[in-house]
N, C-alpha and C positions, 0 to 999 in steps of 0.2 A: 163329596170331594174329600180326599185324604188330606189331613192336616199334619203339620210338623209335630203337634202334640201326640197324635196317634202313633207316629213313627217313634217318638221318644219313649212312649209307654211300651211299645212292642220290643224295642231294642234295649230297654232298661238303661237309658241314658237321659241326660238333661236335654231340654229343648234347645239350649244354647249349643250343645254339642252337635245336634242335628243341623242347626243353622250354620255352624262353622263348616260342616261337611258339604252342605248344599251350596253355600256361597263362596267357599274357599277363602274365608277371611282370616282364619287362624289355623295353626297347625293342630291336628288331632292325632292322638296315639293310633298307630296303624290298626291295632286290634279293635278299637272302638269304631274307627272309620269303616273297617270291613263289615262290622256288625250293622252299622247304620245303612250302608249301601245295600246289604243283603235284604234288609227290611224294605228299603225304598223299591228295590226290584220286585220283591214279593207283593207289595201293595200297589205297584204301578203308579207311584207318586210322580206328579208333574208340578214343578214350581209355578206359582201364579205370577205371570208377567205383570199383571196389574198391581199386585201387592208390591212387587219389586219397584215398580214405577212410583208408587206412593212413598216408598222409603227413600228412593234415590232421586226423585223428581224428574226422572228420565228413563227411557227404555232403549233397547237396541232396535227400535222400529224407525224406519224412514217412511214418511207418508208421501205418496205421489198422486197428484190430481191432474187428470187429462180431460180434454173437452169432448172427445168423440172416439170411443173405442172401436166403432165400426169403420173408421178411416184407416186403411191399411198402412199409412205412414207411421202412426203412433206406436204400434207394437214394437217396431225396431228401436224407437227411442226408449221405451220402457225396458226392453231387453238389455240395452247398453247400461242403463242405470242399475238394473237388478244385478247384473254380473259384477259390477264394481262394488256395490253394496254388500253382496253376498261374500265376496272375498275378504271383506273387512268385518264379517260376522254380524252384519245388519240385515234385518228382514224388511223387504219392501211391501208396503200395503198400498194397493191401487184403488183409486176412486174415479169414476167416470161421471162427468157433469152434464153430458148431452148439450154442452154450450149454454147451460142455464145458470145465470149468476146466483139465483136463489139456491139451487142445488149445490153449487160450488161453495157457497157460504155455509150451508148445512154440513157438508162433508168436512170443511175446515174446522168447524166447531167440534164435530165428532172426533176427528183425528186429535185435536188438542186435548181432549179428555183422556186420551191414552198416553199423554206425555211423550210424543215422538222426539227422537234426537234431532231430527231435521225434516224439512219439507222441500219437495221438488214440485213446482207448479207450472203447468202449461195453461195460462189463463183462458177462461171461457170468453166468448164474444160478449162484450159489455161488462167484463169483470170490474168489480169495485173493491178489490182487496188491497189496493196500493196503500191506503192510509194506515191500515193496521199491521201491514207486513213490512213496511219500510224499517230499516235499522233504527232510524231516529225516533220511530213511534214507540220504542220501548219493548217491542216484541222480542222475547228471549229465545224463540225457536229459530235457529239458522234456516234461511230460506233462499233457494236459487230458482229464478224463473228460467224456463227452457222454451226455445223456439220463438216465443213472442213475449212481450212484456205488457203489463197494464200501463195505461197512460201515466206518465210522470214517474215511472219506476226508476229508482236510483240505487237499488241493491245489486247483488250478484246476478249475472245473467249469462246464458250461453245461447248464441244465435247463429244464424248462417248469413252469408253475404247475399241477402235478398236483392238488394238494389243492383249489385254487380251482375248477379245471375240473370235477372230479367233484362238488364241492359244488353248483355252479350247475346242472348237468344233473340232479342228484337233486332239487333244489328244483323244477325244472321238472316232473319226474314227479309230485311231490307236488301242485303247482299244478293238474295235470291230473286230480286227484282220486284218485290211487293211494295206498292205505294199506297194501297188502301188497306190499312191495318186496323184491327179492332182488338180490344182486350176485355176479358171478363175477370173482374177482381174478386178478392175475398172481401169481407166486411172491412171498410176502410178505417174504422176506429181501431182495428188491430194493427200493431206496428209492422208485422211482416207483410200484410196485405198492402199497407200504404207504401212500404219500401219497394215492393214489386211494381206497383203502379209508377212510382217515381223513376225507376230504372227504365221502364217502357217509354215514358214521356221524354226522358233524357235522350234516348236513342233516336226518337222521332225528331226532336228539336235539332240535334246535331246534324241530322241528315237533311234538314231543310224541308221536312214534310209537315203536314197538318193532319190532325185527327178530328173528324166530326164529333161533336159532343155525344151524339147517340151511339157512336162506336165504342164508347167507354161504358160498359155495363157493370154496375156493382152487384155482386151476388154473394153467395155463401160458399164455404169451402166444401161443397158436396155435389154429387152427381145430378140431383134434381135441379139445382140452381144452374148448373152448366147446360142442362137440357133446355130449361125455360129461357135463359138468356141467349143460348145458341139459336133457338127458334126465332127469337126476335131479330137477331142480327142477320140470320140467313134469309129472312123474308124481306129484308130491306132492299130497296132499289135506288141506286146501285148497292149491291152488297159488298162487304169486304172480301178481299182475295186471301187474307190470312188472319187468323185469330190467335192471340197469345192468351192462354188460360192460366190463371194464377196458381192452379195446382192440377195434378193429374186427374183427380176426381171430377173437377169441372170439365177438363178436356174429354173425359169419358162421356160426360153428358152431351157435349157438343157433337161427338161422333154419333151418338144415338139420334140427335136432332138432324144431322146431315143425312143419315140413312133414311129417316122418316120422310125427308123432303126429296129423296132420291138424288142427292148430290154426292159426287164422288170426292173422296179425300185421297190424295192431295190434288187431283186434276181440277176439281171445281172449287175447293177450299183447302188451303193449307192450315195446319194446326200444330201448335207447340204448347207444351205443358210445363209444369214445375213440380219436382219431387223425385222423379225417376223411381216410382213404385214398381214392384216386381211385374205387375201386369202390363207395364208400358211396352215391354218387348213382345208381347203376345196379342196386342190389339191388331186390328186389320184396318189400315196399315199400322206397322210398329210406330209407336209415338216418339217423335222428337221432343225432348224435354230437358230440364235442368236438374242435374243430380245434386241433392243435398244429403249429407251424411247423417242419417237418422240415428244409427247406433252410436256414432261418435258424439252426437248431441247429448244423448242420455248419459253416456259414460263420462264425458267431460264434466257435465253438471254434477254428477255424483261425486267425482273426485274433489271438485271445489267444495261441495257440501261437507264431505268428510273432513277436509282441512278446517272448515269453520267449526265443526263439531269438536274437533280435537283442540280447539282454542286458538286457531290462527287469527290474528288481528290484522288491521290495515284497511286500506281503501277498498271499496267495492270493486269487483272485477267484472268486466264485460269481455267475453271471449267470442270472437266471430270466426266461424269455420268457413272455409272456401266452398264455392259451388263450381260445377263444371257442366257445360252443355253436352248432351248426348244426342248426336245427330242420327236419326233413323229415316223412316220412309214417309212420314206424314207431312213433309214439306216438299213442294216442287217449285221449280222456277215458274215465273209468270208465263202463262201460255199453256200450262197443264202438263208439260212433259217432265217426267221424273228424270233427274240428272244427277251427276256427281255433285255432292254438296260443296258449296263454297267454303273457303276456310273461315273458321270462327274467329272473331275478333278476340285477341288476347287481352287479359286485364292489364291495366297500366301499372299496377303494383304487383310485387312478387306474391305468389300464392303461398298459402300456409295459414297458420293460426295467428290472428291479430289480437292483441290484448290491449285494452284501454282502461286505465284507471279512471273511474268516473266520479267517485265520491268516497270520502272516508267514512268508515263505519263508526258508529258511536259505541 
């Protein structure tokens, strides 16, 4: 590894002059600066980011921890965060936890050793990071939770309108004549999974319907879980006429289960998801789902984080982005006939970004 001392010796200047040229901290005579830069280019010198971190107690690194890189929803979130960070000259370092809290903890410890300027975290299922990442815990690294929060999180967060989205799509299923509805949730200790179930149950209650306990299946946010829970639901007698899957990966698993049982969608079973992933338009049939803005999730979280890095004080901020039903061909009116979609229930409040101050930062 080339050192500043070697550059100083080759350029016949002091190490302080080399440091001033590299870091731009002080003005250097143009002839000396040109000589140092020529030697740097000749030797291929690259400044040590770790050494800079030790001197400054921070870097231009933003750490991002996500739970499942194989889930097609998360790359859009990462891309939004990366685009915003890059424009501000920050580098995004990505870690995948496989929804393993122990792996999540390990990555957090590793990232902290590199003195990141800030952290963006989509918590793993069962995450236990709240206590040490809360602003009042004394944690000095600005942190924003994205998409979901650990239990009792009171710091900055960027979420989507999960409850409203699931409420609206469930109302649509009811408008299409379905009275025997089921749902497959994500892990209910995750805030977004719990909110989606709450919206489903709210729509059911408002319509004067009841859901048998066995028609509410708690799963994981993945295709295998959708397949396994889907098989259980579709083998029940009587079986539901419509299933709301808490994300599109679960819905994809239900589609596989229905094909295995030789059931037609939507004639035998109607299906709705949540995410509006790219593949949703290309399934057979095309999937009715709830759109959530993945790119905007990441971009908005990165902007809030950059504000905190630059010293913005004040109350913790919770930003809630709107969701929107996408009506396609996987839902039919009761009786099995595909028909013109019923109008989707509009939200009671104006769409847009809702901001709620939830707690002052210490």
